[in-house]
N, C-alpha and C positions, 0 to 999 in steps of 0.2 A: 505492501499500499506506499501511495506516497505520503510524505512527511506533510504533519498539519500546517494549515496555513496561521499564525499567529500573528504575524509583524504587520505593520501598515506604517509605510514612508508618504511626508505629505511634503512638498518641497513649497516653500511658503518664503522664498527671500527676494520675489520682484519687489520692487519699489511700487506698482503701483498709479503709472503716469499717467492712464487715464482719469484716473479719479481725482485726479488735483485741481484744488487745493484741499479736497479731504481728505488724501493723504500725504500731506507733508508733515505730517506731526503723529502719523497714527497708521501701523499696515491695513493695508487694503484687505487682509485677512478679518480683521476687528470691526469692518463695517457691518453694521446691523440690519439683518432682514427682520421684520418685526421688533421681537424680543431677544434676538439672540446674534451672536456675529458670525459672519457668514462660514469661517471654518468650523465653529462649533457643528453644524451640521454635516458639512463632512467627515469629521470623527465620529459622530453619533452613526452616520451610516455606515462606517466601516466595522464599528461594535457591534451594530446590526445583525453583521455578517459573522461573527464571532471573533473579531479582532480583541487580542488581550493587549496589546504593546504597540505604541505609536510613538514612531522617530518623528519631528518634526523638523524642517529643514530650513533656516532661518538666516536674516542678512543684518544690514544694518538698521538700526532703531524700530527692531520687531520683538522687544523686551513684552512688550503687552502680552504679545502671545504665550510666553511662557507665565505671567502674571495671571494668566483669566485659569490655565488647566492647574493651578497651583493653588492653596488653600489660605485664604485671607481671614488668618484668626481676629484682627482687629474689625473687621465688618462682621463676623460670625459673633462675636462677642457679645456687640451691637444689636445686631438682629433678634439675640437670644434674650437680652434684657428686656427689648420693646417687644416680647410674645411672638415674635415674627416667624412663627417656625416652616410656614411653608416656604417662604423666600429663604429661609440658613438650609433648610433640606436642599433646596433646590442647588445654589452655590457647593454644597460639598458635595453633591452626586457630579458636579462636571469631575470634580479633581478625580473619584472614585469610578470613572466611565473605562476605565485602562490605565497602564502603566506609562507616565509620559516620558520621552527623554527632546531631549533639544540639541542642535548641533550647529554652528555656519558653515555657510556655503564659500565665505571668504570673497571671491571674485564672480562676478555673474557672465560664465562661461558655459552657458546652455543647460535644457534639461536635462542629459545626458551627465555631465560635469555635477549636477545637483545629486541625482539620484547615485553616483560614485561615493557620494560621502557618507553613506549609507554603507559601505559595506563593512566596515569592521562591526558595527551593531546586529546586522544580518547574518554574518556567517555562513556557513551553510542551508541557511534555511529557506523556504520560498517564502513570498513578501507579495504584498498587494502596494501600489504605487495609486497615489488618487489625488489627482488636480483638484486645489482647493476653490479655482475659479468654477469649476463644473458642479452643482448642487444638481444630484439626482432627482426627479420627483418621485420616484417609488423607492426612498430608502436604500436600506441594505440589499433589497432583490437585486441588481446587477451585479453588485460584488459576489453574492451568494452563490450565482450563475455561474460566475467564473472559478470560483471555490470549486464548484460540482464538477466542469470541465475541465480543473485542474486533475480532480480526484480522476476523473475518466480517462485521461492521456496522459498524465506525468510530465504534461509541457507547461512552456510560458503559455498565457493566454490573454486578450484583449477583447475590451467590450466595443463592438462595431454596431452602429444602427443607418440605416438606408437615407439619404440626404439625396434631395432634387440633384441632376446631375450638373447642372449649370451651378451649383454651390459647391462639390465637390474638392474645388481646386485651393478650396482655406481650410482643408484637413487631410492630417493624413489617410492614404487611403490603399488597402487591402484588396488583393487577388483571392478569390477563395473560392473553396471547392468543400460541395457537403460532406459531412461526415456523421450527423445524428440532427435528430429536432432540434434547432435553433445554435447548433455546437456546426462551424466549418475550418478547414483546415487551410493555414494563409500560406502559399507557396510563396510572395513575396511583397514588400509593401513599398510602399512610394511615398512622400513629402509633397502634400498638396503641388496635385500633378493637375495641367490644364483637362476639361473635358471629355476632348480628344482623344486624350493620349491614356486617359485612365483607367486603371483595368476592373472597375467597377461604379456601384455607386453607394461602398460599405464604409462610413465615413470611422475613423478613429475617435473614439471618444477619451474621456480625461482620465478614466480605469485601466492599470492595466496589474498583469499579476505575474512574476516573475521568478522564477528557479535562478538559482543562486550563480549560474554560468554566465547571468544578463553582465556580473562586473569584468569576468576574464574578454567579453567582448567590447565593452564600454573601453578598457585600454587601451583596444585593438584599436579605435576609433580614431580616422585622422579627422584632426579638429577645420572645423570650415570656417566659413566670414566670421570676423572677431574673435579668432581661434575657439570657437564654442565648441563643444562636445553634442553630437545631437543624437538622441534617444532612438530616433527610429535608424537610424544608419546600425545601430546595436542591433533591435529588433530581425533590420534586415538580416545581420548573418546568423542571428538564430535561427529568422523562416530559412533560409539560405541551402544549399549542398552543407553537407557537414556541421551543419548547424544541432542543436537537440530537438528543433520542430516549436513552428509558432501556430496556436490558435485563437480563434474570435470565438465569442458569442454573439450573436445577433438580437438586440431586443427593440422592442418598439415604441417603446417609454420614454418619455421626453427629460431634458434637465433644462436648468437655467442657467446660465454664462453670466457668471457674478464678477464679470470683467469687462461685462458690457453695460454700460450705463443702461439702453431701454431694457436687456433683457432682465438686471439689478432691478428696473422697476416693477416688470413684470414678477418677479419672484416676490416683491414687495404684495403685488394684488393677491395674487393665487395661494400665496402662503399665508397672508393674512383671512383670507374665505374661508379657508380651512381653520383657521383657528381658534379652539374651543370655547374660548371666551369671548373674544373679538368680532366672529366670523358673520353672525348675522348683526349687531350693529354697524358693522364695515360694509357690508353687501348694501343695507337702509343707505348709509351716507353715500356711499358709490350712486347707486338710481338715483340720489337726488342731484349729487352736483353734476351728473348728466343730464339730466332735466333740465336744469337751470342753465347750462350752456346751449344745451338742444342739440346733442350729442344723440 
């Protein structure tokens, strides 16, 4: 049986320049969606799929990430003294979701370089990589499907979804050979191909499950523009002749790209509408606003 998947890596060293000035003094991953920072949704997704150990790759001015997932005894004491047991338990539960670790990327040398920072922590175990900009609409189901495919194949797995062909140039794109329901073998993968040469309309989502040999391939990648090490190049080595094999899970559930302003707003609305306390009043407010604006 393949080894269990216990660890997750979340690369969070980016500067978030698309959200300036909001990200001038706070990490983009800490921007709030309704009542939680964006990165907490990603961590909860991993935990829902059985992850117990989370390594967050940070960079300059990212201490707020560490503080969020750590205990705050002063705040806890204040909440306890005021009898606010609900909020008290909620902030304690954040810390207890998983065992958290943090390390710095140091230089912005690409996603592959960020993943390489996890090599010592991961060792020879399989692990998942979750990009914090992408928040799944289905919680941990995407990661769980990847874990199931890994248990079936013993190989690295990426999450895929169909996109319109005219949009494929914005994504990594996988050629695909059906294996079982919802699972495909990927003979090769390319980064942001033009629509007329793309091998399929299957786009790589920001979720990956790797066996530990990904690190060997990342060390072999030739740096590209800006001396960056691209994760897709290492994935292509895994998928190619002599590699350990690359598979994909094809899902039809959407996601929110929290790194794009419009999608960030969409996430606010959709998550807000599903909120157990705010959903109803928020829906009424939106209907009233649309009526008054004659939308």
